[in-house]
N, C-alpha and C positions, 0 to 999 in steps of 0.2 A: 504494500500500500504506500502511496506517495502523498505527502502532505504539502500544504502551502501556508506560509505565514508572510505577512507584509508589515513593514514598519518603516519609519523614517530613519531610525537609528542615528540620531543626532545628539550625542554619539551612541554607539553600541555599548551597553552597560551590563552590569551584573544581573539585573532583572531580565534583560533579553537573553543572556546566557543561560540563566536558570530555566526559563521557559523553553528554550531550544533543547536543552539537555533532557527535560521531561518529555517533550514531544518526540525526541529521537528514540525513546523507548516504545512509542506507540506506532511509529511508521518505519518503513524500510528506507525511504528516501525523503528528503525535505527540500522544498524549494523555498528559498528566502528571498522575498521580493524587497528591493530597496525602493520604497515609495518616495514620491516627489523627487525622483532622481535628477530632474533638471534643476532643482533648486540648490543653491549654495551661496556662500558669502553674504548671508543675512544673519541677524541675531537669532532667529528661530531655526535656521537651516545653514549653519556655518560651514559644514563640510560637504565636499563634492561627492558624487556617487562613487567615483574611483577611490576616494579616501575611505568612504564607508565600506566599500568592498574589501579594502586592505584590512580595516579593523576586524571585520568578520572572519575573513579567511585566515588571517594570522592567529586569531583567537581559537578557531576551530580546527587548526591543522593537526593537532594531536588527539582529536576525538575520533573514535572509530565508528563513523556513520557517513553515509553518502548524502551530500547536499549540493545544491546549486545556488549561486547567488546571482540574481538577475535584476538589473536596474529597470524600474518601471516609472516612466514619466506620468505626470498628472494629465488627465483629460477632464475637462469640465463638462462631462456628459454622463451622468450616473447610469442612465438607461442602457448604455453600451459598454460600460466600464468592465464588466466581467468578461465580455467577449474580447475586449482589448487585452486583458490580462491573459486569457487563454491563448491568444495569438502570440504572446511573448514567452510563454513558459511551456515546459513539458506538461503532459496531462497530469492531473492530480485528482485524488479521491476525497480528501477532507481538507477543510479550511480552518485555520486557527486564527482568531482575531478577538481582541478586546474592544474593537471599535464597532459600535452598534450599526452604523451605516454599512460597513464592510460585511458584517454578518447578514444584514437584511438583503443586500444585493446578491450575495452568494446563495442564501436560502431560497430566494425567489427563483434562482436558476436551478434549484434542485440539489445543490451540494449539501453534504453533511458538514455542519459547521459546529465547531467547539470553541467555547470561550476559555482560554487558558488561565490557570491560576496565576495571579500576579504576585510577585515577590517584593516585599518591602517597598511598595509603590511610592511612599513618601520620599524616600531617598533615591531609589532607583528610578529616576525620571530624568529624561534629557533636559527638561526645563530647569530642574534643580541643579543638575551638573553644570549646565551653562551659567546659571546664576552664581554658583560657587566659583567658577573660573573667572567671571567678571569681577567678583569681589575679593579675589585673592585668597579664598578659603580652600580648605583641603577637598579635593575632588577625586584624586587618584584612587582611593580605596573603593570608589563606587563603580569603577570600570575594570575589566580584565587588564592585567599588566601589559598585554600586547596592544591594547587600545591606547593606554597611556603613552606607550612608546611611539605609536603612530602619531598621536596628537603632538607630542614633543618634536618628532621629526619634521612635521609640516608646520610647526610653530602655530598650532591651532589656537592656543590661549591668546597669543599675541594678536592673531587675526581677529578673534572675537573682541578683544579690547579695542582694536582699531575701528572695527565696525560699530562699536558703541559710541564712538566719539561724535559729538555734535558739531556741526558747522554753524557758527553764529556770525 
């Protein structure tokens, strides 16, 4: 059985990792969709699709399960979004999502949809991690070490700080 999960992964964090580890016990293969792949260099979406792919693949390289990471751009047309996803990915049997709209769209198309258990959602949140980065607070323990290494390599914290500067 092949599963599908989609997220923005801005950045990929320990909550994402825990969800994927749990899902990997339920499916033979997992498709990880990088949502809003076209977005980058904003406060909500600071990392490029390629950077997010690096974060995920470096983190999962030592795990023993088959996965595919596929960037998926936004289309502002919910009625055809599932068909769009299907055109970009290998076939899948089950969808995992905490997003009510994603669950609704896939359920309407007849997919089995599961809402994964969230792990420490208060801290394991891209919003919280980016907030900590901007405020000079400790954020590294909230992400896998491979993700912290990628963020340091690409100077991601510095990018976020520059993006937050106001032009007056």
